[in-house]
Residue frames relative to the residue before (quaternion, step in Angstrom):
aa qw qx qy qz dx dy dz
M 1.0000 0.0000 0.0000 0.0000 0.00 0.00 0.00
P 0.4474 -0.7006 0.4781 0.2836 3.61 -0.82 0.95
K 0.5917 -0.5827 0.4337 0.3496 3.51 -1.23 0.60
K 0.4155 -0.6860 0.5338 0.2679 3.56 -0.96 0.84
L 0.4605 -0.6921 0.4759 0.2870 3.61 -0.77 1.00
R 0.2100 -0.7473 0.6213 0.1069 3.54 -1.09 0.86
I 0.0486 -0.8045 0.5908 -0.0355 3.58 -0.73 1.15
L 0.2440 -0.7444 0.6064 0.1364 3.52 -0.90 1.01
V 0.1270 -0.7516 0.6426 0.0778 3.55 -1.02 0.86
G 0.0292 -0.8466 0.5282 -0.0575 3.55 -0.53 1.23
K 0.2301 -0.7487 0.6106 0.1170 3.54 -1.21 0.67
P 0.0867 -0.8293 0.5498 0.0492 3.59 0.10 1.25
G 0.7812 0.3700 -0.2624 0.4289 3.54 -1.23 0.56
L 0.7125 -0.5004 0.3465 0.3491 3.47 -1.40 -0.21
D 0.3397 0.7491 -0.4848 0.2974 3.57 1.36 0.20
G 0.2181 -0.8223 0.5181 0.0878 3.59 -0.69 1.11
H 0.6253 0.5347 -0.3479 0.4495 3.60 1.19 0.19
D 0.0181 0.8440 -0.5344 0.0410 3.58 -0.60 1.08
R 0.2783 0.7855 -0.5134 0.2049 3.57 1.17 0.35
G 0.6792 0.4921 -0.2889 0.4615 3.58 0.86 -1.01
A 0.6418 0.5176 -0.3194 0.4671 3.60 0.93 -0.85
R 0.6708 0.4862 -0.3084 0.4674 3.58 0.92 -0.83
I 0.6176 0.5260 -0.3450 0.4720 3.61 1.04 -0.70
I 0.6650 0.4835 -0.3130 0.4754 3.62 0.88 -0.88
A 0.6501 0.5184 -0.3288 0.4479 3.59 0.92 -0.85
R 0.6666 0.4853 -0.3026 0.4780 3.59 0.93 -0.85
M 0.6366 0.5318 -0.3224 0.4561 3.61 1.00 -0.83
L 0.6551 0.4992 -0.3037 0.4789 3.59 0.99 -0.83
R 0.6387 0.5160 -0.3199 0.4726 3.57 0.97 -0.87
D 0.6878 0.4936 -0.2874 0.4480 3.58 0.86 -0.95
A 0.6487 0.4918 -0.3034 0.4953 3.58 1.26 -0.50
G 0.6524 -0.5631 0.3089 0.4022 3.62 1.19 0.10
Y 0.5423 0.6066 -0.4191 0.4028 3.61 1.18 0.19
E 0.4334 -0.6146 0.5715 0.3284 3.53 -1.26 0.40
V 0.0816 -0.8174 0.5702 0.0116 3.59 -0.79 0.96
I 0.1191 -0.7394 0.6598 0.0616 3.53 -1.02 0.93
Y 0.0927 -0.7887 0.6070 0.0291 3.57 -0.63 1.14
T 0.3314 -0.8024 0.4675 0.1665 3.59 -0.58 1.13
G 0.4784 -0.6673 0.4492 0.3522 3.58 1.18 -0.39
L 0.7154 -0.4719 0.3387 0.3884 3.52 -1.39 0.02
H 0.8612 0.2491 -0.1374 0.4211 3.49 -1.48 0.26
Q 0.3313 0.7360 -0.5180 0.2832 3.57 0.88 0.97
T 0.3927 -0.6704 0.5714 0.2644 3.53 -1.13 0.69
P 0.6343 -0.5025 0.3977 0.4325 3.59 -1.19 0.32
E 0.6220 0.5464 -0.3363 0.4490 3.59 1.02 -0.78
M 0.6517 0.5141 -0.3163 0.4593 3.58 0.94 -0.83
I 0.6531 0.5281 -0.2965 0.4545 3.53 0.98 -0.93
V 0.6870 0.4662 -0.2846 0.4792 3.60 0.87 -0.93
S 0.6187 0.5437 -0.3349 0.4577 3.57 1.01 -0.79
T 0.6614 0.4902 -0.2944 0.4853 3.58 0.96 -0.88
A 0.6260 0.5415 -0.3339 0.4510 3.57 1.00 -0.77
L 0.6515 0.4925 -0.3046 0.4901 3.58 1.03 -0.80
Q 0.6736 0.5155 -0.2933 0.4411 3.58 0.81 -0.99
E 0.7577 0.3980 -0.1794 0.4850 3.55 0.96 -0.97
D 0.3469 -0.7782 0.4701 0.2303 3.57 1.32 0.03
V 0.1725 0.8317 -0.5041 0.1560 3.57 0.88 1.02
D 0.4405 -0.6965 0.5110 0.2446 3.51 -1.29 0.45
A 0.7880 0.0355 -0.0045 0.6146 3.58 1.24 -0.40
I 0.2296 -0.7403 0.6161 0.1406 3.52 -1.35 0.44
G 0.1195 -0.7521 0.6459 0.0536 3.54 -0.96 0.97
L 0.1525 -0.7976 0.5827 0.0319 3.56 -0.77 1.11
S 0.1190 -0.7918 0.5976 0.0425 3.52 -0.96 0.88
I 0.1369 0.8003 -0.5726 0.1137 3.58 -0.79 0.96
L 0.1421 -0.7916 0.5920 0.0528 3.51 -1.04 0.88
S 0.5779 0.6649 -0.3384 0.3308 3.58 1.27 -0.35
G 0.5362 -0.6271 0.4136 0.3849 3.63 1.21 -0.26
A 0.6029 0.5654 -0.3663 0.4273 3.65 1.20 0.01
H 0.2724 0.8129 -0.4880 0.1638 3.61 1.22 0.37
N 0.6370 0.5355 -0.3637 0.4186 3.64 0.84 -0.78
T 0.7062 0.4587 -0.2610 0.4720 3.57 0.89 -0.93
L 0.7287 0.4585 -0.2465 0.4450 3.58 0.76 -1.06
F 0.6494 0.4981 -0.3272 0.4723 3.60 0.94 -0.80
K 0.6406 0.5237 -0.3258 0.4574 3.60 0.98 -0.87
K 0.6438 0.5196 -0.3326 0.4527 3.58 0.92 -0.83
V 0.6329 0.5143 -0.3315 0.4744 3.63 0.94 -0.78
V 0.6688 0.5024 -0.2970 0.4605 3.57 0.82 -0.99
D 0.6611 0.5125 -0.2962 0.4611 3.59 0.94 -0.93
L 0.6545 0.5012 -0.3048 0.4770 3.60 0.96 -0.87
L 0.6218 0.5320 -0.3437 0.4607 3.59 0.99 -0.74
K 0.6368 0.5189 -0.3160 0.4747 3.59 0.98 -0.87
E 0.6502 0.5322 -0.3107 0.4443 3.59 0.92 -0.93
K 0.7260 0.4227 -0.2293 0.4916 3.57 1.08 -0.76
G 0.5691 -0.6225 0.3721 0.3875 3.58 1.30 0.16
L 0.6071 0.5528 -0.3509 0.4501 3.58 1.23 0.38
G 0.2193 0.8349 -0.4783 0.1612 3.54 1.10 0.68
D 0.6472 0.5035 -0.3163 0.4771 3.57 1.27 -0.25
M 0.4527 0.6864 -0.4642 0.3292 3.61 1.24 0.01
T 0.4642 -0.6666 0.5069 0.2885 3.59 -1.01 0.78
V 0.0423 -0.7630 0.6449 -0.0125 3.52 -0.90 1.10
F 0.0274 0.7743 -0.6313 0.0352 3.54 -0.92 0.94
G 0.1621 -0.8137 0.5548 0.0616 3.55 -1.18 0.48
G 0.0919 -0.7835 0.6129 0.0456 3.43 -1.33 0.34
G 0.4536 0.6578 -0.5256 0.2920 3.51 -1.32 0.28
I 0.7135 -0.3873 0.3468 0.4698 3.50 -1.29 -0.54
I 0.1837 0.7856 -0.5538 0.2058 3.57 0.02 1.32
P 0.3628 -0.7605 0.4915 0.2200 3.59 -0.40 1.18
E 0.6486 -0.5415 0.3848 0.3716 3.53 -1.19 0.72
E 0.6859 0.5174 -0.3002 0.4144 3.61 0.91 -0.88
D 0.6607 0.4908 -0.3086 0.4767 3.62 1.22 -0.27
R 0.5356 0.6723 -0.4017 0.3161 3.61 1.14 -0.42
A 0.6446 0.5114 -0.3423 0.4536 3.65 0.89 -0.77
Y 0.6270 0.5209 -0.3360 0.4718 3.61 1.02 -0.72
L 0.6711 0.4934 -0.3050 0.4618 3.58 0.84 -0.90
N 0.6360 0.5008 -0.3305 0.4852 3.59 0.99 -0.75
S 0.6634 0.5218 -0.3233 0.4280 3.64 0.95 -0.80
I 0.7032 0.4342 -0.2835 0.4865 3.62 1.08 -0.53
G 0.7059 -0.5017 0.2558 0.4296 3.59 1.25 0.07
V 0.4944 0.6092 -0.4657 0.4093 3.60 1.20 0.18
K 0.3032 -0.8351 0.4390 0.1337 3.56 -0.29 1.30
G 0.8067 0.0953 -0.0485 0.5812 3.59 1.14 -0.49
I 0.1038 -0.7623 0.6364 0.0549 3.57 -1.10 0.75
F 0.0318 -0.8044 0.5921 -0.0350 3.52 -0.78 1.12
T 0.1612 -0.8010 0.5736 0.0582 3.56 -0.61 1.13
P 0.7138 -0.4221 0.3144 0.4621 3.59 -1.28 0.22
G 0.7504 0.3557 -0.2928 0.4740 3.54 -0.97 0.94
T 0.4902 0.6301 -0.4436 0.4074 3.58 1.25 -0.15
S 0.4503 -0.7046 0.4712 0.2807 3.56 -0.81 0.93
L 0.5714 -0.5810 0.4488 0.3669 3.55 -1.16 0.56
E 0.6027 0.5639 -0.3529 0.4407 3.59 1.09 -0.66
T 0.6270 0.5239 -0.3353 0.4690 3.61 1.02 -0.76
I 0.6700 0.4946 -0.2979 0.4666 3.60 0.91 -0.87
L 0.6520 0.5013 -0.3102 0.4769 3.56 0.98 -0.82
G 0.6263 0.5443 -0.3240 0.4545 3.55 1.02 -0.76
F 0.6354 0.5185 -0.3082 0.4822 3.54 1.07 -0.81
I 0.6566 0.5062 -0.3206 0.4580 3.58 0.89 -0.90
K 0.6675 0.5136 -0.3050 0.4445 3.56 0.86 -0.93
K 0.6978 0.4614 -0.2642 0.4800 3.58 1.03 -0.80
E 0.8110 0.3675 -0.1513 0.4294 3.61 0.71 -1.06
V 0.7330 0.4306 -0.2472 0.4649 3.62 0.96 -0.72
K 0.0466 -0.7808 0.6223 -0.0300 3.51 -0.79 1.13
P 0.5855 -0.5573 0.4332 0.3987 3.60 -1.13 0.52
R 0.4097 -0.7252 0.5029 0.2309 3.56 -0.93 0.90
I 0.7582 0.2669 -0.1763 0.5681 3.67 1.16 -0.40
C-alpha cells in the first residue's frame, strides 16, 4: 500500500484569519491526505520545525497580511538549510499577481488565491506532491 501523503498547512506571521486555511486542511483530509494544521501566528521556524517533526511531504502556507514575499521566502530558505529544499511548497491567500513570479522563482510551486476551486488545488497536489520517503 502506498504511503499516504502528509501535508502541513501553516499560517505564518501575525495574520489572524484562518478560515481559508481550515477549509483547505479539511478538503485535503477529505481527499485522503494526512493533514497537520499548525494554527495561527506561527513563525517560519515553527512551521519548518513542525514539518521536520511530522515528516511531511509538502507545506501549504496561507497568508492574508501582505507579508507573503518575506514569510514564504523565509520558510523556503529554512527548508533549504535543513536539507529539504526539494519539498513542495505552495501558498494561498491575498497575493497580488505581480508577486507570483517572484514567489515561483524562490521555489513556491503553486499560488492559490480566493476563488480557486478545490478541484484545481487537488489537481496541483496530485501532480506536484510526491512522497519524500
